[in-house]
N, C-alpha and C positions, 0 to 999 in steps of 0.2 A: 720826685713825686712820692706821696705818702703811701705806705703799705696798707693802711686801713681803708676800708670801703664804706663810704657814707650812704646810708639809705635815705629814702624820701623824708622820713621824719627828722633825721639829723640835719638834712639840707634846709628844711623849713625852719628849724631852730636857728641855723646860721643866718638865714635871711632875716628872721625876727630880731636877732641880736644886732645885725647891721642897721636896722631901722631905729635903734635906740639913739637918742640924742639928736635926731634930725629936727630941725626947726620948722620944716614944712610938712604938714600932715598930708597923708594921701586923701585926695578928694574924690568923691563919687557923685556924679551928677548925670541924670538922664541915661543911666546904664553905661556910662563911659567912665572907665577907670584910668586915671593918669598915674603912672608909676614914677616916683623920683628915681634918678639914677646918679651914679657916682662917676665923675669924669676919670678916665684911665689914661695915664701918660702913654704916649706912643712909644713903641720900641722898634717897630720895623717899617711896615709898608704904609704908603699914603692911604687916606681914608677912602672907603667906597662911596659911590654916589648912592642916592636913595634907590633901593630895590623894591619892586612891587611884590606883594605877597599874595596877590589874588589867585595864584596858581597853586597855593598850598592844598594838598590833598589829604583827606583823612581816609585811611585804609578801612576795609570792611571790619577788620579786627578792632580798629579804633572806634568805629561806629557802635559795635557791639558793646565795647567797654563803656562808652558814653551812655548807652541805654541802660546799663547796669548801675549807673549812678556814680562811677568812679572818675568820670571825666569832668574837669573844671575848665571852662572856656571863658577867657576874659577878652572882650572885644572893645577896642577903643581907638582913639585917634593916634596917640603916641605909639602904641603897640598894636600892630595889625592882628597878630594872632599868637597866643602862647598857650599850649595845651599840655597839661600835666596828667600823666597816668600815675598810679601808685608806684613810685620808684622808677618810672620810665618817662621819657620826654620825646615829643615830636618836633621835627625841625621847624624853625620859625625864621621869619625875616622881619627885622625891626625897621620901621619906616624912617626913624632917625638914622642918619649916616653912621655906619659902624666902622671900626678900625680892625682890620685883620692883623691882630697884634701878636697872636700866639699860634703855635702849631704843635707838631709832635716834638717836644723838647726833651723828653726822657721816657724810657721804657722801663716799667717795673719788671725786673728780671726774675722775680719770684714766681712769675707765671709761665716762663718759657720752659720748653721741654728740656729735661735734664738728661745728660749722658754721663757715662763713667769716665770718659777721657775728656781732656780740655785743650788739646793741641791739634790744629789742622796742619797736616803735612801736604804741601802741594803735590809732591810726587805720588801721593796716594789718591789724589783726585783724578777723576776721568775728565781730562781736558781735550780729548781727541775730537769731540764734536762741537766745541764751543769757539766762536769767533767774536772778538770784541772790536767794534769800530770806535776809536777815540776821535771825536770831532772837535777841532779847535775853532770855536765860534768867533772868538776875537783874538787878535794878536797878542794881547797882554797875558793870555793864559798859556802861551807857548811853553814856558818852563814847567808848568804843572803837567801838561800833556806829554812833554818829552820825558819827564821823570817817570810818570805812570807807565808810559810805553816801555821805557828801559826796564822797569821792574817786571812788568807782565811778560816781556820777552824772556827775561832771565828766569822767570818762574815757569816757563813752558806754555804760555797762553798765546794762541794765534791772534795777533793784533794788527790792525790797520789804522794808520793815522791819516786823517784828512782835515782840510780846513773848510771854511764856509764857501769858498769858491769852487771846491771840488764837487763832482757829481756823485752824491752818495748813492743814488739809485743805480747808477751804472756799476758802481763797485759791488753793490749787493747782487745785482744781476750776474756779475762775473763769478762771485762766490757761489751763488746758487746753481750756476750752470755746471759747476764741477761736483756739487753736492747739494741736491735739492732739499734734503732734510736737515741741513746744517743749522744749528741754533746760533742765532745772531743777536747780539745785544749792542745797542748804540748808546754810548756815553758821551753826551754833548757837554763840553766845558765852556762856560761863558764868563766873561769878566766885565760885562757892562750892565746886564739886566738887574744886577744886584747892587748897583752903585749906591752908596750911602747906607747900606744895610750892614749892621755890625755882625750879622750872622752869615754863615755860608748856607744858602738855601738850596735844598735838593728838591727838584720838581719831578715827581713821579707822574703817571698818566692822569690826564684830566678826564678822559673817557673811562667810565666804570666797566666798559665792555672790551677795552683794548687789552692786548696781551700784557700781563702785569710785569712791571719792573719793580714791584714793591720790595721784594726780598733784597735786591741790590741797593735800593734806596735806603732801607733800614740798616743794611750792613755798613754802608758808608757813613750813615748818620751816627750809628752807635760807635763806630771806629773813631769818628771825629770827636764825639763828646767824651767818651770814656777811656780812650787810649791816647789820642794825640792832642787833646786839649783845645779843640776847635769848636767854637760856638756854632751850633748847627740847628737847622730846622727843616721840616719836610712839608711841602705843599703839594696840592694836586694841580698840575698845569702852571702856566705863567700868568702874570698880571697883565691885563690889557691896558695899555697906557692911555687909551682914549676914554675909558670909562671906569678904570680901577678894578674891574671884575676879573676873575680868573677865567682862562680859556686854554685851548690846546697850545702846547709849545710848537715852535716852527718845525722841529724834527718830527713830532707826532703827526703834524699836518702833512708833511712831505711823505711820510710812510703811508699814511691813510690814503692820500690821493693817488699813490702808486699802487695801491691795492695790497700792500704788505701788512696784513693784519696779524701775522704770526711772528713779528719782530718786536721785541721789547725795547723800550727806549726811556731814557731819563736825562734831565739836564742838571748839572752841578754849577750853580752860580757862586763863584768864589768871592769872599769878602777881601778887603784890602790886606789884612794880615796874611792870608794865604797867597795873595799875589806877590807880596814881598818875600815870603818864606814858603816856597811851593812844595817842599819835600814832604811835609806832614800830610797835606791834602792828597798829593799824588799817591802816597803810600796807602792812605785810607781807601782810595779808589781801587788800587791794585789788589789790596788785601780783601776788599769787598768782593771783587770778582772771584777770588779763591774761596771765600766763604760760601758764595752762591754755588760754585762748582762742587763743593762738598755735599750739597743737598741732592735729594732725588729730583728727577725732572719735574714731578708734580709739585714738590716744595718750592722749586726755583721760581715758578710762574704762578703760584697761588696768590689770590687776592688777600693781602694782609691789611691793606689800607682801602678805605672807601671815601670818595668825594661825596659829601652829604648832599642829598637831593630832597626836594619837597616830598613829604609823606614818610620819610624815614623816622623810625623810632628806635630807641635803644633796645627795647624788648624784642622787636622784630629783627633788628640787626644781629642781636645775640642768638636768637632762634635760628636764623638763616645760616649762621656761620658756626654753629655748634659750640658757642661759648656762653658764659654767664653774663648777665647784665652788669654785675659787680665788676667783672673783668674789664668790660668796655669803659665803665666809669673810672676805674683805677688807671687804666692805660692811657686815658685821655683826660686826666684830671685837670691839667693846665687849661686846655681849651674849654672844657665844660665850666670850670670856675669862672673863666673870663666872660662867658655868655650866660651867667647866672643859672647854670645847670641845664641849659637847653642846647639842642643840636642847632648849629648855625649853617645855613646854606653855603655850599662850596668849600667848607673847611675839610681838612684831611683828618680822618679818624681811623685809629687802629681797630680792626673788627675781628681779628683772628689771633690765636695763640702763635707765638713765634718759635721757630727752631732755635735752639741755643747757639748753633754755629754762627748765626748772624748777629749775635750779641757779644759783649765783652766777656761773657762766661768762657768763651773759647779764644785762644790766641792762635795767630797764624805763624808758622815756622818760616819766616821770610829771610832767606839767605842774602837778599839784595840790600838789606839795610843794617845800620848799626846805630847804637846810641852813644858809642864811645868815640870822641873826636880823635883819639890816638890811632884809630883805624884808618884815618883819612890822611892822605898826603896831598900837598898843594904844589902845583907846578905853574911857573910863570911862562906864559906863551905870548906870541905876537901875531897880530893879524895885519896884513897889508891891504890898505884901502884901494878898491878898484872903482871904475867908472859906475855911476848911478848908486853907489853906496850911500846910506845915511846912517847916522849913529844908531837909530832905533833898529834899522834892518840888520846892522852888524851885530847888535846885542841879541836880537832874535836868532840870527844865524848861529851865533856861538853858544846860545842857551844860557846867557848870563844877563844880569841886570845892567841897565845903562850906567848906573852909578859905579859899577865895577870896572868900567873901561877907563884906561888912562890915555887921554887924548894929548898928543904932542903939543898942540897949541895952547893947551890949558883951558880952552873954551869949548864946551861940549857942542856948541853950534858951528864950530869951524873945523872942518877936516878937508883934506885934499888928496887927490890920487897919489899913491905912493907912501902916504903916512903909515908909520908902524904903530899900531894901537896895541898897547899891552893889556893883558888881562890874566887873571888867575884861574886855573882849571884844577878841580879836585880829582883825585884818582882814588879808587877803592870803593867800598860800599857807600850807599847813600845815607847821609847823616840825618837822623830824625830825633825828635825829642818826644818823650812820653809823659803823660800826666799820671799822678798817683791818686787823683781825686775824681770820682765819678760825679756827673751832674745829677742832682736830685730834684 
């Protein structure tokens, strides 16, 4: 993302430049303006269905601005409503089906709070009142969850691992029965909802009134992008497969229905690269927790991200959150550029300055990992097949990939009770790889 901040005039110049060379002129007839558009190649999720924009609201401030002659309103068939303030935009919904193609892909770290030190030591973080629930949503993310749990446990974080069949609310009730004020964060790891996406998608709260998991979402995202080389994106909520729109995740819904409004939650939907090589993503999750633990309680659960709603404007979001309009434009450059400078309904927007601890400006002193393969020893072990075993269940039980198992029959589909299946188990720190390039 660029460091320079474009004002309204500059954006208008860019739009004008893009219009040069077009063979189709903009036509105006009966007060209807048809805007030519440029087809954008899909990068991630399937296209949305047509969304109605009749619920677009103009705030009192917007009405006043319009009365002063600064509001330009174009109403047409192709575009239901696009409102421009001088340097500020109001959220719109375009009747032509849109692709939710971009999200929060890079944070401009020139805006984050700066500190004198740049290393977070877990031993110096107050972890005494924090519990992490790692939820294994699908079996194929077991290595990610197991490694993240191993690291968090080694770093001194109280962690519980459950899967989709476990009663999460009963666990929370048990934790709260011993300490009603305990801070609980649920990290749901999923290996299906992101199928086909080249990015690892981090889903923070859909509801703008839920207890915020934004700090952890951003910490994991920035760790993915700038430290561990994982293509990453942040969205608000999950995609509803029936209509393509975003909605609450299953975990957010479960917590809400149980009346737990004071528990933060997010979902990490791993891409295929992370499923094949789980250590980097698991480490990004574990170190993200430490980054959040290093913050004050107010900073941990502050709203850093907003799901755009009808009536939102950049100027009002900036005013409400104590930032400048140019910061919001700079921090969300990719998504604003994609939607021609307008806010788009349901997209995730950064609306607050970030503490530097949740960016790559800080490193986590993580004793659980290494980047040097010489620190790792490999030991060959054997597993004896018992009744009801399957190759996939054995791999999950051992925490290794199916391809790492040596089957006596030579056929991965043929095993019998008593077979000795060989596999390699590593000992020592967890091996990770780091990138030297930040995503711009």
